[in-house]
Steps between C-alpha positions, in 0.01 A plus 500: 500500500715195559332357810746220558797738506300747731428215727866395514601856578254509794622171636861624507406835657292343765773237559766780569253688718428195714887460539536855635199458729639169633838643568335807667288259719798292609708813591208635728423146642867452606515846642193436716598140594872480497685436808736780598862373464758526773695815493838485318706541825296221664564277210860561496522424876309180479677369189826556695350323800407201281840499341336571155771659289400772245752569219519851348233537222537718184159538352345802642213553255237720663244517214395258231203436266269215449573310179248343252572219230333264268570135468722424190338298224783282355523435131730280274659835384631554855704186511578420132842655507638279777688217349562149643182538712138358454216702648142427608263777571232417768179696495679789333670620832764252570798360302648153575845485341737211451861539397623246235848612584551522874654828631787436740509708822842506688360694797131464583517802729664731245279789400716572211475141358127498538461842335700361207269200474186719518627739235570212262210266568196673651247737354557852659755319719656822642175590670544227753704489815634202689296430820584156613724199417374158627780257459297197617223563253750615247298812417558879509222746533491846338255777553429750234606849580369844407681818589749297678238346736407131499143382485492271800348158458266573208414192303479733181847648546724204577770303326614156634818336352578133544842320463633150494742317718783650296383850574385552159181699432243272315160691518315789647143626564428871449214742549501889456324833521469769239446881538623522852450868591499714793196681624550881455436557888772403739428356847691570830682179611539369858865488591701189511513539887129500519477177269752338753295618787184338346675177448647514862151581653342204317769261631644440163864564615661258742803551731855458376399569130639763269321737268736494199309679228189746458407542142206680320305296236127456406223247592156459353230728661213460247460217249256505209488236228766669282626803692650525848606786734809467706586678822838606630621228741795477733695158493666422833763234483582325816767246576444265800773368740532174299533687172153444378371794284142638545347788291223707640282761312325799619280720288708832479189727467245328740744342733340151516701171494457311163511125503589309175464148402860417401 
């Protein structure tokens, strides 16, 4: 008998079991400890009283699965086909790329232009979606997507692109996940209204603001050395009276607010 192989199989099996038990524990704990949100009618009335505008939302997903994935190990073969670019692979999990021929961008806010750049210059570029453009830092942040859902603020699923004063892309940093797969079971999601209610009851929403978007994505629930489990997560985008944008995140299964280090 190959004991090393047997030991590896046991480690994988027990890791998966631990993940399921941890998720079960979190669900039961939140059911027991969670604060009951305000009723939907009550929230609507209070939002109106505080002059908080709520634009119509379109994502009415009611059920979704947890997702698991493994951190991608980069190799020279992943990047050897890209011309006019030099690559450095850091600890096998991150790529630092520099373009010897800068890539001109006419419109830094254009999704179509960014998509064209990603397709041409980035490994699995089409799996990333634009999240934020910071003109002061001259950088754009992209999150890896799976099934149309972004992986919010995960250091192993992010692409950051940098440009010069001429709006020419000169370098980027990339990390990625492999084998992103849904769990076979689906979970009932809290409604968008309940997510907004949670934010309001925790004083995250201020008067004279506007909720402009509510989107469903994924955030890290369980993190192991090479494997992670992601939970469905509501992203609530809020525009303040002065035009400042804030994004809030609510676990779409358990209902708790998620804080990220941006």
